[in-house]
N, C-alpha and C positions, 0 to 999 in steps of 0.2 A: 488550512486548515486551522492553523494555532488563530488568526482571526477569529474565527468559529469556537473558537475554544474548545479544540479537536485535537489530542494532542498524538501525534503519531509517533511511535518507533520508527525510528531511520536506520538505516542498512546505508554504510560510507564504506570507502578505502581513506581513511586519515595515517597519512604516513607512512604508505604501503602498506598498513594492516585492516584486515577487514571489522568493520565494528560496527554494532548495533548502540543508539543512543537514544535515551528515554529523559524528560525531565522528573525526576525522581518523585518529587512531590505532588504531579500532576499525576500518578500514575492509576488508575479505571481498577476496579477490581479483576475486570478478565486481564487487562494489562500486571496485574503483579501475581497472578496467577499462572500465566507466560512467563513471568523472570525467574519465577520460583523454580519453575523445571527446567533452570538453565544454569545453576547454580553451578560454577565454579568455571563459567563458560567467559574464556578468555576475550573474546568479542564485547561482552557488555562494558555499554559503558554511559554510567551516570551522569547527569551533568544536571546544575543548576538555572540556567538559564533556557528557554526555548531556542534565542538566537544562536546559540551552540547546535541545534538540531541541523544548522547548513553549514558546518562545518567539514570540509574531506570530499570526494567524491560519492554525492549521491545514489546508489543504484536500488534503492528496493524502498517502500514506504509502506506500513502500514499499520494500521486502527482495530483498536479491541478493545469496545464497547457497546452499549446497549445504544439500536439503532433501529429504527420506525420503519427501516424503508432498504432493500437492498441491491445497490447496482453496479453488476461485478464487469473486470472486462478481463479480456482474455483471446491465447493466439492460437491454443492446443488441446490436443480432445481430453489430454488432464483439466481441463475447465468444465468440461461436458457436463459434472456436478456442480457445481458451483451455480454455473449456469440458470442448469434447472429448478433450481431455488431458489433464484434471486428474481425479484421485481421486476428488473431489469436486466438484460447481460447486450454487452455489446461487444464487437470480434473486431478485432484491426482488419485490415484490408487482406494483407498476409497473413491472418491464420490459415488452419487450418478448415476444410470446405464444409464436415461434417459440425465441424465447430457452426460456420457460420449461418446454415440452414434453421440453427435452433435461437442464434441470436435475436435479440430486439432489432438491434441494426450494426452495422457496417460501418467503421469509421475509420477512417486513416491511415499510414502506415504506420508499423511501430518504431520505423525509423526516422521518422517522422515528426515524434513526442505525440502523436495522435492521441492518447490518454488522458498527455497534462491538458494538450488544448482543447480538449473536451471538455475536461474538469473547470479548466478557464472561464470558458460558455458559457457553462450551467452554473457553477456558482461561486462566481468569482464577485 
């Protein structure tokens, strides 16, 4: 994403604590609105360089920016609303059966990094 000038918010465990990191000077309007709703949150980690996004044990990445197309990934019934508005929606193979029925496609298991592999194959 960074190579394509898309700067995410990255959730990681750093020194045993949950943090969400972002390059403060690269915030989009949407990112800033999100951050503003979390004033005082001890997980906030403002960083200076993109390389710092990779620190710690990452468990979640999110992007908040204007887009022309929405591609969604999910595994549970809670993702149905998201799948219904997405241009493309991919369920992992171990997803809820109802979600798989409405998905554009079914990819590998989430324990096998299927989403990351899909992104590498389609956007690298």
